[in-house]
C-alpha positions in Angstrom: 0.0 0.0 0.0 1.3 3.4 -0.8 0.3 6.7 0.7 0.3 9.9 -1.4 1.4 12.8 0.7 -0.7 15.8 0.0 1.2 19.0 -0.4 -1.7 21.3 -1.3 -2.3 24.3 1.0 -5.1 24.0 3.4 -6.1 20.4 2.6 -8.6 18.8 5.0 -8.5 15.1 5.5 -10.8 12.9 7.6 -9.5 9.6 8.9 -12.7 7.7 9.6 -12.6 4.7 12.1 -15.7 2.7 11.3 -15.8 1.0 14.6 -16.6 2.5 18.0 -13.2 1.9 19.6 -11.9 5.4 20.6 -8.6 3.7 21.6 -8.2 2.5 18.0 -8.8 6.0 16.7 -6.3 7.4 19.3 -3.7 4.8 18.1 -3.9 6.3 14.6 -2.6 9.7 15.7 1.1 8.7 15.9 0.8 7.1 12.4 -0.8 10.2 11.0 1.9 12.4 12.5 4.7 10.2 11.1 3.5 10.6 7.4 5.0 14.1 7.1 2.1 16.1 5.8 2.4 19.8 5.2 1.7 21.9 8.3 -1.2 23.4 6.5 -2.9 20.0 6.0 -5.6 19.5 8.6 -6.3 15.9 9.6 -9.3 15.2 11.7 -10.4 11.8 13.1 -13.8 10.3 13.5 -14.8 7.3 15.6 -18.1 5.6 14.8 -20.9 6.0 17.4 -21.4 3.5 20.2 -24.0 1.6 18.1 -21.2 0.5 15.8 -19.3 -2.6 16.8 -16.1 -2.0 18.9 -14.2 -4.3 16.5 -14.9 -5.4 13.0 -14.4 -9.2 12.8 -16.9 -10.5 10.3 -19.6 -9.6 7.8 -22.2 -8.8 10.4 -19.8 -6.3 12.0 -19.1 -4.7 8.7 -22.8 -4.4 7.9 -23.6 -2.9 11.4 -20.6 -0.5 11.1 -21.7 0.6 7.6 -25.3 1.3 8.7 -24.3 3.2 11.8 -21.8 5.4 10.2 -23.8 6.0 7.0 -27.0 6.8 9.0 -25.3 9.1 11.4 -22.7 10.8 9.3 -23.0 10.5 5.6 -26.6 9.7 4.5 -27.9 9.6 1.0 -28.7 13.0 -0.4 -26.7 14.9 2.1 -24.0 17.4 1.3 -20.5 16.0 0.9 -18.5 16.3 4.1 -16.3 19.4 4.3 -13.1 17.5 3.6 -10.8 17.2 0.6 -10.7 13.4 1.2 -11.7 10.7 3.6 -9.6 7.7 4.5 -11.7 4.8 5.9 -9.3 3.2 8.4 -10.3 -0.5 8.3 -8.5 -3.7 7.7 -11.5 -5.1 5.9 -12.9 -4.0 2.5 -15.4 -1.7 3.9 -18.6 -0.7 1.9 -18.2 2.9 3.1 -15.5 3.4 0.5 -17.6 2.5 -2.5 -20.7 4.2 -1.1 -18.8 7.5 -0.6 -17.5 7.2 -4.2 -21.0 6.5 -5.5 -23.0 9.1 -3.5 -20.5 11.9 -3.7 -19.1 11.5 -7.3 -18.2 15.1 -7.8 -16.8 15.6 -4.3 -14.9 17.5 -3.3 
């Protein structure tokens, strides 16, 4: 996997943890800081609400995670999030990725 380092001024990136584990989100911060992004790049993190599983271990967890995050944060017909990009931080192939691409095709 390669990471493209964004050098644009004032870029806003959301790192989205689709499970409800705040400690997992907190563990991403040292990794984010180690990438070497421009000081003008803003990176925010999002942890799924408590209704999402604390860990994604199977298809049922993926489905529950998707529904919770989509229903509380992204929703069909809503405006695109105010970010230049979203990174879904999940070891599984998460349906949020394709849904974001499909429902926000002109975003940003």
